[in-house]
C-alpha positions as CSV (number, residue, x, y, z in Angstrom):
1,X,-5.7,-1.6,-9.9
2,X,-5.1,1.0,-12.9
3,X,-6.3,-1.5,-15.2
4,X,-9.5,-1.0,-13.6
5,X,-9.1,2.8,-14.2
6,X,-9.4,3.4,-10.3
7,X,-6.9,6.0,-9.0
8,X,-5.3,4.6,-5.7
9,X,-4.7,7.4,-3.0
10,X,-2.5,6.5,0.3
11,X,-5.5,5.5,2.1
12,X,-6.1,2.7,-0.6
13,X,-2.5,1.7,-0.4
14,X,-3.0,2.0,3.8
15,X,-6.0,-0.4,3.5
16,X,-4.1,-2.8,1.2
17,X,-1.4,-2.9,3.7
18,X,-3.7,-3.6,6.7
19,X,-5.0,-6.6,4.9
20,X,-1.8,-8.0,4.1
21,X,0.0,-7.4,7.5
22,X,-3.0,-9.0,9.2
23,X,-3.0,-12.1,6.7
24,X,1.1,-12.1,7.7
25,X,1.8,-11.5,4.0
26,X,4.8,-9.6,4.9
27,X,6.5,-9.8,1.4
28,X,3.2,-8.9,-0.5
29,X,3.2,-5.9,2.0
30,X,6.5,-4.9,1.2
31,X,6.0,-4.9,-2.6
32,X,2.8,-2.7,-2.0
33,X,5.1,-0.4,-0.4
34,X,7.2,-0.3,-3.2
35,X,4.1,0.6,-5.5
36,X,4.1,3.7,-3.6
37,X,7.5,4.9,-5.1
38,X,6.5,3.7,-8.8
39,X,3.3,5.7,-8.3
40,X,4.8,8.9,-6.4
41,X,2.9,8.5,-3.4
42,X,4.3,10.1,-0.4
43,X,3.8,7.4,2.5
44,X,2.2,9.0,5.3
45,X,2.2,8.3,9.3
46,X,0.0,5.5,8.9
47,X,1.8,4.2,6.2
48,X,4.9,3.7,8.5
49,X,3.2,2.5,11.2
50,X,1.2,-0.5,9.4
51,X,4.6,-2.2,8.6
């Protein structure tokens, strides 16, 4: 999403995770979780519950 100059925050990532898990795309959800580390964004309690 950075190519669109949109700064994602933890809420944006949590929303992505909810959608991916709901569609049973677990591998993609794990990749998104990995993006948090790359972007230096700390997961919150909601992030952990989503996975």
